[in-house]
Each structure stands twice: as C-alpha cells, then as structure tokens.
C-alpha positions as CSV (number, residue, x, y, z in Angstrom):
1,M,18.3,-7.7,33.8
2,K,19.1,-4.9,31.4
3,Y,19.8,-5.8,27.8
4,S,21.7,-3.6,25.3
5,N,20.3,-2.8,21.8
6,W,22.5,-5.4,20.1
7,Y,20.6,-8.1,22.1
8,Y,17.3,-7.0,20.7
9,H,18.6,-6.7,17.2
10,L,20.0,-10.2,17.5
11,L,16.8,-11.6,18.9
12,F,14.8,-9.9,16.1
13,F,17.1,-11.4,13.5
14,V,17.0,-14.9,15.0
15,L,13.2,-14.8,15.1
16,L,12.7,-13.2,11.7
17,F,15.3,-15.1,9.7
18,P,13.5,-18.5,9.5
19,V,10.3,-16.7,8.4
20,Q,12.2,-15.0,5.6
21,I,13.7,-18.4,4.5
22,A,10.2,-20.0,4.5
23,V,8.7,-17.2,2.4
24,A,11.6,-17.5,-0.1
25,R,11.2,-21.2,-0.3
26,G,7.4,-20.8,-0.7
27,A,7.8,-18.3,-3.5
28,A,10.3,-20.5,-5.3
29,S,8.0,-23.5,-5.1
30,G,5.1,-21.3,-6.0
31,L,6.9,-20.2,-9.2
32,D,6.9,-23.8,-10.4
33,V,3.2,-24.2,-9.7
34,Y,2.5,-20.8,-11.3
35,Q,4.4,-21.7,-14.4
36,E,2.5,-25.0,-14.8
37,H,-1.0,-24.0,-13.9
38,C,-1.4,-20.2,-14.0
39,Q,1.0,-18.7,-16.5
40,H,-0.9,-19.5,-19.6
41,C,-3.7,-17.1,-18.5
42,H,-2.0,-14.7,-16.1
43,G,1.1,-14.4,-18.2
44,D,4.8,-14.6,-17.3
45,D,4.7,-11.6,-15.2
46,G,1.2,-11.8,-13.8
47,S,-0.1,-9.0,-16.1
48,G,-3.0,-11.1,-17.4
49,E,-2.8,-12.4,-20.9
50,M,-6.5,-12.7,-21.6
51,V,-9.6,-10.5,-21.3
52,D,-11.2,-10.5,-17.8
53,I,-8.1,-12.1,-16.3
54,P,-6.9,-10.1,-13.2
55,N,-3.6,-8.3,-13.5
56,L,-1.7,-9.7,-10.5
57,Q,1.0,-7.0,-10.8
58,I,-1.3,-4.2,-9.8
59,G,-3.1,-6.2,-7.1
60,E,-6.4,-6.9,-8.9
61,G,-7.9,-9.7,-6.9
62,M,-4.8,-9.8,-4.6
63,M,-6.2,-7.3,-2.2
64,Q,-7.7,-10.1,-0.2
65,A,-6.5,-12.1,2.8
66,D,-4.7,-15.3,2.0
67,F,-7.6,-17.5,3.2
68,M,-9.9,-15.9,0.7
69,L,-7.4,-16.5,-2.1
70,V,-7.1,-20.1,-1.0
71,E,-10.8,-20.5,-1.3
72,T,-10.9,-18.9,-4.7
73,M,-8.2,-21.2,-5.9
74,K,-9.9,-24.2,-4.5
75,R,-13.4,-23.3,-5.8
76,G,-12.4,-21.6,-9.0
77,I,-14.0,-18.4,-10.3
78,G,-15.2,-17.3,-13.7
79,I,-13.1,-19.2,-16.3
80,M,-10.5,-20.1,-13.7
81,P,-10.9,-23.8,-12.8
82,A,-11.1,-25.2,-9.3
83,Y,-7.8,-26.5,-8.0
84,D,-9.1,-28.4,-5.0
85,G,-7.8,-31.9,-5.3
86,L,-5.5,-31.0,-8.2
87,L,-3.1,-29.0,-6.0
88,S,-2.1,-29.6,-2.4
89,D,-2.8,-27.0,0.3
90,D,1.0,-26.3,0.3
91,E,1.1,-25.8,-3.4
92,I,-1.8,-23.4,-3.2
93,D,-0.1,-21.5,-0.4
94,N,3.1,-21.4,-2.3
95,V,1.6,-20.0,-5.5
96,I,-0.2,-17.3,-3.5
97,T,3.1,-16.4,-1.8
98,Y,4.7,-16.3,-5.3
99,T,2.0,-14.1,-6.8
100,R,2.4,-11.6,-4.0
101,T,6.0,-11.1,-5.2
102,L,4.7,-9.9,-8.6
103,Q,3.4,-6.6,-7.2
C-alpha cells in the first residue's frame, strides 16, 4: 500500500501532539513547584539569586540527563536540600521539565 505525504504528516502529528500536551502540562505544574521550592534561591527566571547557585538559564547543572537531575533533587547537593519524600516523583519530573524551559 502506498501512502501519500499527507498521511505521514498526519501520523506524525497524531503521535507527537499528546507528547507536546504532556510536556506543556508538566511545565505548568512544574512552575508551581518551582515557585514554592526553588524560586527563592534560583530566582524568578532561574538566573541564580545567591552565590554558588547554578544559573539554570545558561544550563549550569542542566546539561545532565533527567535521571541524574532527579537524583540530585532527591538527595540534595551543596546548600540545596533533599526533596525525597517532600516532593512526589511527578512533582520532581515536572519541575525539571519547567526548568528546561528557562534556557
């Protein structure tokens, strides 16, 4: 069976669209978590308000795979507290998704 280009475009859209919605929802939910738990150190825009706080806008600390960022958030690092037990896995995933939008 031979398919025309429109079929492939439609298939791509149908498969990609739910992913885009999920990322948008994750980023929106992550904003709430970020504002409550991260903003006081990392700043409104992720630029880092304090000495030795990574600037999330330029990718400091963000050049890692998500699973590594999850572990960092769960364990804490430096003056950043551990969020394991304080935030759910979904909240941690969502705040990582949000912080990736700051770049």
